[in-house]
C-alpha positions as CSV (number, residue, x, y, z in Angstrom):
1,M,4.0,-7.3,-21.9
2,L,3.4,-10.9,-20.8
3,E,7.0,-11.3,-19.5
4,E,6.4,-8.2,-17.3
5,L,3.2,-9.7,-15.9
6,L,4.8,-13.1,-15.3
7,A,7.6,-11.4,-13.4
8,G,4.9,-10.2,-10.9
9,Q,3.2,-12.1,-8.1
10,E,-0.5,-12.7,-7.6
11,G,-1.9,-9.9,-5.4
12,K,-4.2,-7.0,-5.2
13,T,-4.1,-6.3,-9.0
14,L,-2.9,-9.5,-10.6
15,E,-4.2,-13.0,-10.9
16,F,-3.2,-16.1,-13.0
17,K,-5.6,-18.7,-14.2
18,E,-4.8,-21.9,-16.0
19,N,-8.1,-22.0,-17.9
20,T,-11.7,-20.7,-17.7
21,R,-13.2,-23.8,-16.1
22,S,-13.6,-21.8,-12.9
23,L,-15.5,-19.1,-14.7
24,Q,-17.5,-18.1,-11.6
25,K,-14.2,-17.3,-9.8
26,I,-13.0,-15.3,-12.8
27,V,-16.2,-13.2,-12.6
28,Q,-15.7,-12.7,-8.8
29,T,-12.2,-11.6,-9.5
30,I,-13.4,-9.1,-12.1
31,I,-15.9,-7.7,-9.6
32,A,-13.2,-7.5,-6.9
33,F,-10.7,-5.7,-9.2
34,A,-13.4,-3.2,-10.4
35,N,-14.4,-2.4,-6.8
36,T,-10.8,-2.1,-5.4
37,A,-8.1,-0.8,-7.7
38,G,-8.5,-2.4,-11.1
39,G,-6.3,-5.3,-12.1
40,T,-5.3,-7.9,-14.7
41,I,-6.2,-11.6,-15.0
42,V,-3.9,-13.7,-17.2
43,V,-5.6,-16.9,-18.4
44,G,-3.4,-19.7,-19.7
45,I,-0.9,-19.6,-16.9
46,E,-0.5,-22.3,-14.2
47,D,-0.8,-20.1,-11.1
48,K,1.6,-21.9,-8.8
49,T,4.5,-22.4,-11.2
50,K,3.6,-19.6,-13.7
51,E,4.2,-22.0,-16.6
52,V,2.7,-20.8,-19.8
53,V,0.3,-23.6,-20.7
54,G,-2.0,-21.6,-23.1
55,L,-5.6,-22.1,-24.2
56,E,-6.7,-24.5,-27.0
57,D,-9.5,-22.4,-28.5
58,I,-8.8,-18.8,-27.4
59,L,-11.6,-17.2,-29.5
60,K,-14.1,-19.5,-27.9
61,E,-12.7,-18.8,-24.4
62,E,-12.8,-15.0,-25.1
63,E,-16.4,-15.2,-26.1
64,K,-17.3,-17.3,-23.0
65,V,-15.7,-14.8,-20.6
66,A,-17.3,-11.8,-22.4
67,N,-20.8,-13.4,-22.2
68,S,-20.4,-14.4,-18.6
69,V,-19.3,-10.8,-17.6
70,A,-22.3,-9.3,-19.4
71,A,-24.7,-11.8,-17.8
72,S,-23.4,-11.9,-14.3
73,I,-22.2,-8.5,-13.2
74,S,-24.3,-5.4,-12.2
75,P,-23.9,-2.6,-13.0
76,M,-22.4,-3.3,-16.4
77,I,-18.6,-3.4,-16.6
78,F,-16.4,-3.5,-19.7
79,P,-13.1,-5.2,-19.1
80,T,-10.6,-5.2,-22.0
81,L,-10.0,-8.7,-23.5
82,Q,-6.7,-9.1,-25.3
83,L,-5.3,-12.1,-27.2
84,Y,-1.6,-12.8,-26.9
85,T,0.6,-15.6,-28.3
86,Y,3.8,-16.6,-26.4
87,R,6.0,-19.2,-28.1
88,G,3.0,-20.8,-29.8
89,K,0.8,-20.7,-26.7
90,D,-2.4,-18.5,-26.8
91,I,-3.0,-16.4,-23.7
92,L,-6.1,-14.3,-22.8
93,I,-5.3,-11.1,-20.8
94,I,-8.3,-9.5,-19.0
95,T,-7.7,-6.0,-17.9
96,V,-10.3,-4.6,-15.5
97,P,-10.6,-0.8,-14.8
98,H,-11.4,0.5,-11.4
99,S,-14.7,2.4,-10.9
100,F,-17.0,3.1,-8.0
101,G,-19.9,0.7,-8.3
102,P,-20.4,-1.1,-6.1
103,Y,-20.2,-4.0,-8.6
104,H,-21.9,-7.2,-7.6
105,L,-23.5,-10.4,-8.9
106,K,-26.7,-10.0,-10.8
107,G,-29.7,-11.4,-9.0
108,Q,-28.0,-10.9,-5.6
109,S,-28.0,-7.9,-3.4
110,P,-24.8,-5.8,-3.0
111,E,-24.6,-6.9,0.6
112,E,-24.4,-10.5,-0.5
113,S,-22.1,-10.3,-3.5
114,T,-19.9,-7.2,-3.6
115,F,-16.4,-8.6,-3.8
116,I,-13.3,-6.7,-3.0
117,R,-9.6,-7.6,-3.3
118,L,-7.6,-8.3,-0.2
119,G,-4.0,-9.4,-1.1
120,S,-4.4,-12.3,-3.6
121,T,-7.9,-13.2,-2.4
122,N,-11.5,-12.1,-3.1
123,R,-13.7,-11.2,-0.1
124,I,-17.3,-10.1,0.4
125,A,-17.3,-6.5,1.4
126,D,-18.5,-5.9,4.9
127,K,-21.1,-3.3,5.8
128,E,-18.5,-0.6,6.6
129,T,-16.6,-1.2,3.3
130,L,-19.8,-1.1,1.3
131,T,-20.7,2.2,2.9
132,E,-17.3,3.6,2.0
133,I,-17.6,2.5,-1.6
134,R,-21.0,4.2,-1.9
135,Q,-19.8,7.4,-0.2
136,L,-16.8,7.7,-2.5
137,K,-19.1,7.3,-5.5
138,E,-21.1,10.2,-4.2
139,Q,-17.8,12.1,-3.4
140,K,-18.5,11.9,0.3
141,Y,-15.6,11.3,2.7
142,F,-15.9,10.1,6.3
143,D,-13.9,12.9,7.8
144,E,-16.0,15.6,6.0
145,L,-19.3,14.3,7.4
146,P,-20.9,16.3,10.2
147,N,-20.8,14.7,13.7
148,V,-24.3,15.6,14.8
149,H,-23.7,14.2,18.3
150,A,-20.9,16.8,19.0
151,T,-21.1,20.5,19.6
152,L,-18.7,23.3,18.6
153,E,-17.6,23.6,22.2
154,M,-16.0,20.2,21.9
155,L,-13.4,21.7,19.4
156,D,-10.2,23.4,20.7
157,L,-10.2,26.2,18.2
158,T,-7.7,28.1,20.4
159,L,-5.2,25.4,19.5
160,A,-6.1,25.8,15.9
161,K,-5.5,29.5,16.0
162,K,-2.1,29.0,17.7
163,L,-0.9,26.4,15.1
164,F,-2.1,28.6,12.2
165,A,-0.3,31.6,13.7
166,K,2.9,29.7,13.7
167,V,2.8,29.4,9.9
168,K,1.7,33.1,9.7
169,K,-1.9,32.3,8.8
170,K,-5.2,33.5,10.3
171,F,-7.7,31.0,11.6
172,T,-11.3,32.2,11.7
173,E,-14.8,30.6,11.7
174,K,-14.7,30.9,7.9
175,T,-11.4,29.1,7.8
176,A,-12.9,26.2,9.9
177,Q,-15.7,25.9,7.4
178,S,-13.6,26.1,4.3
179,L,-11.3,23.4,5.5
180,G,-14.2,21.2,6.6
181,I,-13.4,21.3,10.3
182,T,-17.0,22.5,10.8
183,V,-19.9,21.6,8.6
184,T,-23.5,23.0,8.2
185,Y,-26.2,20.3,8.5
186,Q,-29.9,21.1,8.5
187,G,-29.2,24.8,9.1
188,K,-26.9,24.2,12.1
189,L,-23.1,24.2,12.4
190,F,-21.5,21.0,13.7
191,P,-17.9,19.7,14.0
192,S,-17.0,17.3,11.2
193,N,-15.5,13.9,12.1
194,G,-12.2,15.2,10.9
195,G,-12.5,18.3,13.1
196,I,-13.1,16.1,16.1
197,L,-10.1,13.9,15.2
198,L,-7.8,16.9,14.7
199,F,-8.9,19.4,17.3
200,G,-11.3,17.6,19.6
201,N,-10.9,18.2,23.3
202,E,-11.6,14.6,23.9
203,P,-11.6,12.8,20.5
204,A,-11.8,9.4,22.2
205,T,-15.4,10.2,23.2
206,F,-16.5,9.6,19.6
207,F,-13.5,7.7,18.3
208,P,-12.2,5.3,21.0
209,D,-9.9,3.5,18.6
210,A,-8.3,6.7,17.2
211,H,-5.4,6.5,19.6
212,I,-1.8,5.6,18.8
213,R,0.0,2.7,20.5
214,L,3.7,3.0,20.9
215,A,6.0,0.1,22.0
216,R,9.7,-0.7,22.2
217,F,10.4,-4.4,22.1
218,L,13.5,-6.3,23.1
219,G,15.3,-7.8,20.1
220,T,13.5,-8.3,16.7
221,T,10.2,-9.9,17.9
222,K,7.3,-8.8,20.1
223,A,8.1,-11.3,22.8
224,E,9.1,-8.8,25.5
225,V,8.1,-5.1,25.9
226,L,10.7,-2.7,27.2
227,D,8.7,0.5,27.0
228,H,5.2,1.5,25.9
229,Q,3.0,4.5,25.7
230,D,-0.5,5.5,24.3
231,Y,-1.3,8.8,22.7
232,Q,-5.0,9.8,22.9
233,G,-5.0,13.5,22.2
234,P,-5.8,15.5,19.0
235,L,-4.2,14.1,15.9
236,I,-2.8,17.5,15.0
237,N,-0.5,17.3,18.1
238,A,0.6,13.6,17.7
239,I,3.7,13.9,15.5
240,Y,6.1,15.3,18.1
241,P,5.2,12.9,21.1
242,L,5.6,10.0,18.7
243,M,9.0,11.2,17.5
244,A,10.1,11.9,21.1
245,F,9.2,8.3,22.0
246,V,11.4,7.0,19.1
247,R,14.3,9.2,20.2
248,R,14.0,7.9,23.7
249,N,14.1,4.3,22.6
250,T,16.7,4.4,19.8
251,A,20.4,4.9,19.7
252,M,22.3,8.1,18.9
253,A,25.7,7.9,17.3
254,A,28.4,10.6,17.5
255,K,30.5,12.0,14.7
256,F,33.7,13.9,15.4
257,G,35.8,15.9,13.0
258,G,34.9,19.5,13.6
259,I,34.9,21.7,16.7
260,Q,31.7,20.2,18.0
261,R,30.4,16.7,18.1
262,E,27.6,15.9,15.7
263,D,24.9,13.6,16.9
264,I,23.5,11.2,14.3
265,P,20.2,9.5,15.1
266,E,19.6,5.8,14.3
267,Y,16.7,6.8,12.0
268,A,16.6,9.9,9.8
269,S,14.2,12.4,11.4
270,A,12.8,13.5,8.1
271,V,11.9,9.9,7.1
272,L,10.4,9.1,10.5
273,R,8.3,12.3,10.5
274,E,7.1,11.5,6.9
275,A,6.1,7.9,7.9
276,I,4.2,9.1,10.9
277,T,2.4,11.8,8.9
278,N,1.4,9.3,6.3
279,A,-0.1,7.0,8.9
280,L,-2.1,9.8,10.5
281,L,-3.3,11.1,7.1
282,H,-4.3,7.8,5.5
283,A,-5.6,5.8,8.4
284,D,-9.2,4.5,8.2
285,Y,-10.7,5.8,11.3
286,T,-14.0,3.9,10.7
287,I,-12.4,0.5,11.4
288,K,-13.5,-0.5,14.9
289,G,-11.0,-2.2,17.3
290,S,-7.9,-1.1,15.4
291,S,-5.5,1.7,16.0
292,I,-2.3,3.2,14.6
293,Q,0.7,1.3,16.0
294,L,4.4,2.3,16.1
295,A,6.6,-0.7,17.1
296,I,10.4,-0.3,17.7
297,F,12.7,-3.3,17.4
298,D,16.5,-3.6,17.5
299,D,16.8,-3.3,13.7
300,R,13.6,-1.5,12.5
301,I,10.5,0.5,13.2
302,E,7.1,-0.6,12.0
303,I,4.4,2.0,11.6
304,T,1.0,0.3,10.9
305,N,-2.3,2.0,10.3
306,P,-5.8,0.5,9.9
307,G,-6.9,0.8,6.3
308,A,-5.2,-0.4,3.1
309,L,-4.6,2.0,0.3
310,P,-7.8,3.9,-0.7
311,F,-10.0,2.3,-3.3
312,G,-8.7,3.0,-6.8
313,L,-5.0,3.0,-5.8
314,D,-2.5,0.2,-5.8
315,L,1.0,0.2,-4.3
316,K,2.9,0.5,-7.6
317,T,0.8,3.6,-8.5
318,A,1.2,5.1,-5.0
319,L,5.0,4.7,-5.2
320,S,5.0,6.5,-8.5
321,G,3.7,9.7,-6.8
322,V,-0.1,9.4,-7.3
323,S,-2.1,10.4,-4.3
324,M,-5.7,9.6,-3.4
325,L,-6.9,10.9,0.0
326,R,-9.1,8.9,2.3
327,N,-9.3,11.8,4.7
328,K,-9.8,15.1,2.9
329,T,-10.3,17.4,5.9
330,I,-7.2,16.0,7.6
331,G,-5.3,16.4,4.3
332,R,-6.4,20.1,3.9
333,V,-5.4,21.0,7.4
334,F,-2.0,19.2,7.1
335,R,-1.4,21.1,3.8
336,E,-2.3,24.5,5.3
337,L,0.0,23.9,8.3
338,N,2.9,22.8,6.0
339,I,2.9,19.3,7.6
340,I,2.7,18.0,4.1
341,E,4.2,19.8,1.1
342,Q,3.2,18.1,-2.1
343,W,0.4,15.6,-2.7
344,G,1.7,12.1,-3.3
345,S,5.4,12.9,-2.5
346,G,5.6,11.1,0.8
347,F,6.8,7.7,-0.3
348,G,9.3,9.1,-2.8
349,R,10.7,11.5,-0.3
350,M,11.3,8.8,2.3
351,I,13.1,6.7,-0.3
352,T,15.2,9.6,-1.5
353,I,16.2,10.8,2.0
354,S,17.1,7.2,3.0
355,K,19.4,6.9,0.0
356,E,21.0,10.3,0.6
357,N,21.8,9.2,4.2
358,G,23.2,5.9,3.1
359,M,20.4,4.0,4.8
360,P,18.3,1.0,3.6
361,E,15.1,2.0,1.7
362,P,11.8,1.9,3.7
363,K,9.5,-1.0,3.0
364,F,5.8,-0.4,2.1
365,E,3.2,-3.2,2.5
366,E,-0.5,-3.7,2.3
367,L,-1.4,-6.3,4.9
368,G,-5.1,-7.1,4.4
369,T,-7.0,-4.1,5.7
370,F,-3.8,-2.5,7.1
371,F,-0.9,-0.6,5.7
372,R,2.6,-0.8,7.1
373,T,5.8,1.3,6.6
374,T,9.0,-0.3,7.9
375,L,12.1,1.8,8.5
376,Y,15.4,0.1,8.9
377,S,18.2,1.4,11.2
378,R,21.5,2.7,9.8
379,T,23.2,-0.6,10.9
380,A,20.5,-3.0,9.6
381,S,21.1,-5.1,6.6
382,V,17.8,-5.8,4.8
383,S,19.2,-7.0,1.5
384,K,17.8,-10.3,0.4
385,Q,20.8,-11.0,-1.7
386,S,23.3,-13.5,-0.5
387,E,26.9,-12.4,0.3
388,K,28.3,-14.5,-2.6
389,D,30.0,-12.3,-5.2
390,W,28.2,-14.0,-8.1
391,D,24.8,-12.6,-7.4
392,E,25.6,-9.0,-8.1
393,P,26.9,-9.4,-11.7
394,L,23.7,-11.2,-12.8
395,I,21.4,-8.7,-11.1
396,S,23.3,-5.8,-12.6
397,H,22.9,-7.5,-16.1
398,L,19.1,-7.8,-15.5
399,K,18.8,-4.2,-14.5
400,K,20.3,-3.2,-17.9
401,K,19.0,-5.9,-20.2
402,R,15.8,-7.0,-18.3
403,K,16.2,-10.7,-19.0
404,I,18.9,-13.4,-19.3
405,T,19.0,-17.1,-20.5
406,A,20.8,-19.9,-18.7
407,K,23.4,-19.9,-21.5
408,E,24.0,-16.2,-21.1
409,A,24.3,-16.6,-17.3
410,R,26.9,-19.3,-17.7
411,Q,28.9,-17.1,-20.0
412,L,28.6,-14.2,-17.6
413,W,29.8,-16.3,-14.7
414,Q,32.3,-18.4,-16.7
415,V,31.2,-21.6,-14.9
416,T,29.8,-25.0,-15.8
417,S,26.2,-25.6,-16.8
418,R,25.6,-27.5,-13.5
419,T,27.0,-24.7,-11.4
420,T,24.9,-22.2,-13.4
421,S,21.7,-24.2,-12.8
422,S,22.5,-24.5,-9.1
423,R,23.1,-20.7,-8.7
424,L,19.9,-19.8,-10.7
425,Q,17.8,-22.1,-8.5
426,K,19.3,-20.6,-5.3
427,M,18.5,-17.1,-6.6
428,I,14.9,-18.1,-7.4
429,K,14.4,-19.5,-3.9
430,A,15.8,-16.3,-2.4
431,G,13.3,-14.3,-4.4
432,L,16.0,-12.5,-6.4
433,I,14.9,-13.6,-9.8
434,T,11.9,-15.2,-11.5
435,Q,11.9,-17.8,-14.3
436,I,9.5,-17.6,-17.3
437,G,8.9,-20.5,-19.6
438,T,6.4,-23.0,-21.0
439,S,7.6,-25.8,-18.7
440,P,10.4,-26.5,-16.1
441,F,12.4,-28.0,-19.0
442,D,11.7,-25.3,-21.6
443,P,15.1,-24.7,-23.3
444,Q,14.1,-21.2,-24.1
445,K,13.1,-20.1,-20.6
446,I,14.4,-16.8,-19.4
447,Y,15.1,-15.2,-16.0
448,V,14.0,-11.7,-15.0
449,L,13.9,-9.6,-11.9
450,P,10.7,-10.0,-9.9
451,Q,8.2,-7.1,-10.0
452,K,7.6,-5.6,-6.6
C-alpha cells in the first residue's frame, strides 16, 4: 500500500507530510480533499525526496490529528486514520472521503475558509465555486436552472426537431421539458441555461464566454498564428465546424494498394470527435473570461475547456470509466442524439482507438481550473523514454514484477554497479521510474514505475 502511494506524485488527491508540526495545514488539506475529490495524506514522508522518515510516537500523533479534525472542521468529517510500519518506520495514513459540505474551519464563515484542491495546493473557494458546491449538495446543476431573463422564442426548437428527426425520434414540447431544455419556474415556462447553450438563437447574449476559439500555430509553440476562427453558435452544432477546421489545418496521407487511393488523416476522426464532445459536455460555463480552446501545432492538438473535473472525481477514477456530469441537460441531449453512447466511456474509447490506429495515446491533464486533452499526430513521438536499448528491459520487468532493486537491475543489465547506478539515476531524472527508501543511501531501496 505505502509503496503504491510513494510511487505517486503530490497532486489533487495525494499529499506527503514529514510530521504533524504544521497541523493547521494538515487540517486545511483535509478540508480541501473533502470538498474536491477526496484524497490521502501520508505523514512521516519527506515531501521533496519522499524519503520514509517515520514518526517517533505515532499513537500520540494519531490522537493529535483526530482531536484537531474534530475541533477545527465544520460540518463534522470522519477521515480514516491508519497506522503503518515500513522497515521499522511508523507512518500515519489519513484517508479523506469526498462529500458535499461545504467543509470549512469552525469559527469562520464558509466564504472565508472553504478550501478546495487545485493541483498540489489548497485554495480558498471563490464565490462561484462555493455556489457550485452548494448546488451540487442540493442536486442542482447550472445547466438545469431556468434562465428567467430569456423567453421561449429565443430557442431554435426547429433545429431541435430536425436533429431529433435525423435519429428517428420525435421532439415535442414535452420532450423539451423532460430533457431540461425548458423549465417551469413560478408557474411559467423558461428556457434553461442548458437549453440556451444548446439551441439558443444567440447564446452569446447570455453567455458571452461560451464560444470556442480555434487556432493553427506555426511549429510547436504559440509564437505565430497561421489560421484562426471563432465559433459562437449553438453548442449542438459545434462539432462539425471544429472538425472541419482541423481537417483544413492538418495533413492527409495517402495509402495505395487497392483500386482506389485511401486517404489517412493525421488524427483519427473518431478520437478527435470524442475529445471535442468531452470538452463541450464537461466545460464549466459559469467561469467568466474563459472559453473552450482548440489549438493545432505541428505535432499535436490541444483541446482545453474551462473547469477541472467535477467535484468528487479525480483523473484516475475518470480514466477507469466513472462519469460524473457537470452539465446534465447537455448530457441528456447528447445521449438522445447519439453524440455520446455510454457514460464514462470517452477517455477509454480515445485510448483504444489510438492504439488500434498505431497512434500515441492521448494525454489528459487537469491544469488548475481547466482540463486539457492532447492528441498527438501519427508521426509524433511522445515517449519519455530515451532511445537507449537498456531502458525497455527494466520497464518491462517493472510492468510484470512491479519493483526492482539495484542488485536485480545490475543482474538484468549485466553491467557494473557504477553503470547500474548511473542508468537508474538517468531514468529517475527522465521520470521513467521512482525510488523508494528510508534515505538516499538505503541499501534496501527499491525502484518502481511512477503512478500517473
